[in-house]
GUGU-17168 format. One record per residue: residue number from 1; residue in one letter; chain; y, x, z of N, C-alpha, C, CB in turn. Coordinates in pm, whole numbers, always signed. Each point is the difference from the previous one (the first is absolute). Glycine has a CB too. Layout:
! residues N
PT  doke  milum  lumvex  n.north  n.east    n.up  ca.north  ca.east   ca.up  c.north  c.east    c.up  cb.north  cb.east   cb.up
PT   NUM      a       A        Y       X       Z         Y        X       Z        Y       X       Z         Y        X       Z
...
! end
This chain:
! residues 104
PT  doke  milum  lumvex  n.north  n.east    n.up  ca.north  ca.east   ca.up  c.north  c.east    c.up  cb.north  cb.east   cb.up
PT     1      m       A    +5041   -1401   +7080      +155      -14     +27      +46    +161     -14        -6     -237    +187
PT     2      k       A     +114    +260    -244       +67     +109     -27     +121     +27     +90       -86      -33    -221
PT     3      l       A     +142    +167    +228       +97      +28     +73      +96     +80    -103      -143       -8    +229
PT     4      i       A     +257     -55    -281       +71      +62     -88     +125     +54     +67      -100     -138    -176
PT     5      k       A     +117    +269    +160      +139      +76     +52      +48     +37    -124       -62     +101    +229
PT     6      a       A     +208    -130    -245       +91      +26     -78     +125     +72     +49      -102     -179    -100
PT     7      v       A     +110    +318     +39      +130      +68     +52      +94     -26    -131      -114     +205    +174
PT     8      i       A     +222    -272    -126      +120      -16    -118     +123     +35     +38      -101     -173     -89
PT     9      r       A     +197    +180     -35      +115      +22     +26      +96    -113    +111       -52     +127    -244
PT    10      p       A     +115     -87    +338       +64     -101     +87     +101     -80     -67       -38     +142    +184
PT    11      e       A      +79    -105    -301       +99     -101     -98      -88     -95     -75      +183     +183     -46
PT    12      k       A     -316    -177     +74      -112     -114     -75      -19     -65     +83      -118      +98    -141
PT    13      e       A     +139    -124    +246       -74      -85    +132      -26    -119     -63      +122      +89    +212
PT    14      t       A      +34    -149    -200        +1     -151     -42      -81     -34    -125      +228      -12     +98
PT    15      d       A     -228     +82    -207       -59      -30    -133     -176      -7     +22      +227     +138    -137
PT    16      v       A     -241     -23    +208      -131       +5     +34      -89    -125     +47       +89     +215     +45
PT    17      i       A       -6    -250     +97       -21     -113     +80      -19    -116     -61      +112      +98    +142
PT    18      q       A       -7    -118    -225       +35     -162     -82     -145     +27     -96      +347      -45     -30
PT    19      g       A     -366    +163     -34       -97       -1     -94     -134     -33     +55      +133     +155    -122
PT    20      l       A     -172    -107    +254      -122      -49     +74      +22    -131     +32       -55     +206     +93
PT    21      e       A     +175    -249     -59        -5     -147     +44      -15     -72    -131      +152      +20    +216
PT    22      q       A     -131      +2    -320        +6      -73    -134     -171      -6     -33      +276     +103     -98
PT    23      a       A     -343     +21    +151      -141       -2     -50     -114     -70    +122       +74     +240    -161
PT    24      g       A      +46    -320    +264       -98      -51    +100      -22     +83    +120      -107     -102    -182
PT    25      l       A     +156    +217    +183       -29      +85    +108     +129     +16    +104      -173     +122    -165
PT    26      s       A     +154    -183    +285      +137      +28     +40      -15     +72    +167      +111     -234    -175
PT    27      a       A     -219    +227    +210       -45      +75    +109       +3    +153     -14      -132     -195     +43
PT    28      l       A     +208    +287     +24       +31     +139     -11      +55     +46    +133       +43      -20    -246
PT    29      t       A      -69    +160    +241       +69      +71    +106      +82     +95     -69      -174      -28    +171
PT    30      k       A     +288     +90    -122       +95      +96     -72      +44     +90     +96       +78     -155    -164
PT    31      w       A      -55    +287    +126       +81     +102    +131      +32     +83    -117      -137       +9    +274
PT    32      d       A     +235     +34    -224      +103     +131     -54      -60    +124      +5      +195     -100     +82
PT    33      v       A     -213    +195    -182       -81     +103     +24      +88    +123     -57      -234     -146      -9
PT    34      l       A     +172    +271     +27       +57     +105     -70     -108     +72     -80      +179      +20    +174
PT    35      g       A     -157     +38    -305      -115      +61     -61      +69     +59    -135      -197     -170    +110
PT    36      r       A      +95    +246    -161       +32      +32    -121     -140     +40     -95      +245      +74    +112
PT    37      g       A     -203     -87    -233      -119      -35     -83      -18    +184     -72       +63     -345     -67
PT    38      r       A     -131    +301     -62        -4     +118     -74     +100     +92     -31      -137     -118     -65
PT    39      q       A     +266     +63     +62      +139      +65     -53      +51     +74    +122       +68     -191    -178
PT    40      k       A     -164    +142    +306       +76      +89    +124     +128     -23     +24      -125     +167     -43
PT    41      g       A     +182    -264     +15      +117      -31     +68      +94     -20    -123       -49     +135    +230
PT    42      i       A     +198    -112    -189      +119       -7    -109      +99    +121     +10        -9     -259     +11
PT    43      q       A      +63    +303    -101      +104     +103     +45     +120     -69     -86      -159     +247     +43
PT    44      v       A     +285    -236     +55       +89      -56     -54     +139    +108     +36      -141     -260     +16
PT    45      g       A     +196    +323    -154       +71      +99     +32      -93    +118     +73      +204     -173      +7
PT    46      a       A     -142    +232    +108       -71     +121     +75      -91     -71     +99      +201     +179     -15
PT    47      a       A     -187    -309     +61       -74      -77     +68     -139     -38     -38      +204      -57     +50
PT    48      i       A     -320    +101     +20      -128      -54     -10      -51    -100    +139       -44     +230    -161
PT    49      y       A       -3    -343     +66       -22      -94    +111     -148      -8     -35      +239     -141     +37
PT    50      g       A     -319    +212     +65      -163       -6     -10      -56    -136     +39       -16     +246     +61
PT    51      e       A      +70    -334      -2       -55      -86     +75      +93    -137     -54       -87     +185    +215
PT    52      l       A      +27    -290    -265       +98      -92     -64      -55    -134     +78       +47     +130    -263
PT    53      s       A      +47    -211    +279       -18     -149     +66      -78    -100     -85      +223      +30    +112
PT    54      k       A     -322     -74     -73      -106      -88     -85      -31    -116    +128      -135     +223    -189
PT    55      l       A      +81    -327    +100       -44     -114    +103     -157      +3     -46      +246     -175     +24
PT    56      c       A     -311    +164     +87      -134      -60      -1      -36    -149      +9       -26     +203     +89
PT    57      l       A      -52    -254    -182       -44     -111     +29     -152     -26     +15      +205      -44     -98
PT    58      m       A     -242     -35    +199      -147       +5     +41      -26    -160     -35        -7     +213    +216
PT    59      l       A     -111    -241    -287       -42     -144     -16     -148      +6     -27      +226      -84     -94
PT    60      v       A     -270      -3    +180      -177      -44     -13       -4    -113    -119       -71      +28    +291
PT    61      v       A      -15      +4    -355       -33     -130    -122     -151     -27     -31      +217      +70    -131
PT    62      k       A     -255    -145     +81      -133      -51     -21      -26     +86    -158       +23     -281    +158
PT    63      d       A     -159    +314    -126       -30      +82    -122      +39     -43    -160      -184      +57    +167
PT    64      d       A     +185    -195    -170       +45      -41    -135     +175      +9      +5      -238     -176     -40
PT    65      e       A     +285    +186    +129      +147      +12     -28      +40    +131     -15       +43     -191    +117
PT    66      v       A      -89    +269    -113       +44     +152     +14      +70     +49    -106      -180      +44    +121
PT    67      q       A     +118    -105    -268       +83      +52    -117     +131     -65      +2      -199      +38    -139
PT    68      k       A     +208    -160    +166       +98      -88      +2     +123     +48     +96      -183     -177     -56
PT    69      a       A     +129    +259    +162      +104      +43     +72      +51    +139     -25       -86     -152    +151
PT    70      v       A      -21    +256    -235       +44     +135     -38      +89     -48    -110      -209     +159     +65
PT    71      d       A     +168    -267    -187      +115      -22     -84     +122     -34     +30      -143      -41    -100
PT    72      a       A     +153     -62    +221      +149      -18     +48      +91    +132     +29       -96     -212    +107
PT    73      i       A      +22    +285     -18       +55     +113     +63      +63     +92    -152      -199       -5    +258
PT    74      l       A      +97     +30    -337       +26      +97    -109     +106     -57     -69      -224      +88     -24
PT    75      t       A     +238    -194     -10       +95     -100     -69     +142     -16     +62      -208     -123     -61
PT    76      s       A     +193    +113    +183      +158      -21     +56      +17    +139     +80        +8     -294     +40
PT    77      g       A      -65    +382     -51       +34     +154     +82      +45     +81     -78      -160       +1    +142
PT    78      k       A     +117     -25    -284       +23     +131    -106     +156      +7     -34      -249      -29    -127
PT    79      t       A     +290    +167    +118      +139      +20     -38      -24     +79    -125      +119       -5    +238
PT    80      g       A     -235     +74    -254       -35      +90    -111      +26    +149     +21       +49     -191    -139
PT    81      h       A      -25    +218    +251       +69     +154     +62     -109     +15     +82      +276       -8     +12
PT    82      p       A     -263    +170      +0       -89      +38     +88      +48     -25    +158       -76     +167    -190
PT    83      g       A      -20    -217    +266       +26      -35    +122      -19    -134     +60      +128     +164     -48
PT    84      d       A     -178    -241     -67        -8     -149     +14     -117     -39    +115       +78      -30    -268
PT    85      g       A     -178     +96    +268       -68      -21    +120     -158     +38     -39      +183     -197     +95
PT    86      r       A     -263    +124     +14      -167      +20     -31      -41    -142     +59       -51     +295     +34
PT    87      i       A      -60    -348     -61       -62      -83     +18     -150     +51     +57      +164     -122    -169
PT    88      f       A     -235     +66    +292       -91      +57     +52      -95    -132     +17      +140     +216    +105
PT    89      v       A     -244    -229    -158      -113     -110     +66     -121     +67     +50       +64     -179    -162
PT    90      s       A      -85    +124    +272      -106      +29    +110      -83    -124     +35      +154     +175    +100
PT    91      e       A     -285    -163     -68       -89      -89     +41      +34     -34    +132      -163      +80    -146
PT    92      v       A     +167    -227    +205       +11      -36    +113     -109     -53     +66      +194      -16     -63
PT    93      k       A     -281     +79    +147      -128      -48     +56       +2    -117     +90       -63     +222     -18
PT    94      e       A     +182    -241     +76        +8      -68    +125     +144     -28     +16      -203     +109    +102
PT    95      a       A     +218    -250     -58      +142      -32     +29      -31    -107     +95      +129      +62    -224
PT    96      y       A      -25     -53    +363       -14     -115    +111     +148     -21     +43      -250      +67     +97
PT    97      t       A     +276    -232     -88      +103      -44     +51      +21      -3    +124        -5      -88    -158
PT    98      i       A     +132    +159    +208       -17      +13    +149      +27    -129     +58       +66     +235      +7
PT    99      r       A       +6    -337     -43       +10     -122     +73     -142     -36     +39      +212      -77    -123
PT   100      t       A     -292     +61     +20      -122      -96     +27      -87     +87     +21       +41     -188    -126
PT   101      g       A      -80    +343     +68       -99      +73     +46     -125     -19    -124       +89      -35    +280
PT   102      k       A      -64     -41    -369       -79      -16    -111       +4     +87    -108       +16     -195     +63
PT   103      a       A     -153    +238    -110       +31      +86    -129      +26     -78    -134      -148     +173    +106
PT   104      d       A     +234    -119    -180       +34      -90    -124     -107     +49    -120      +283      -27     +67
! end
């Protein structure tokens, strides 16, 4: 299993979630985050915004579903401008269902 964390623009939330659902991946966790990338925020006039509002999505998928998930996020989350976000893929060694206590 793999853990996918995607940091995306908040305005792309619906598009990305729909893209994942169309790919057959509906289970996810999301939360609002603040952050900045290589551009170190943005400057609007004299104001500098060092941290920007983003949305973090987390999902665990089977190994053979990773590329499908990544493609869905890339396709539906892209605006073509700096700050579109990042996708991180990590190994999941163990997972348990709290209700049953069983390992997945």
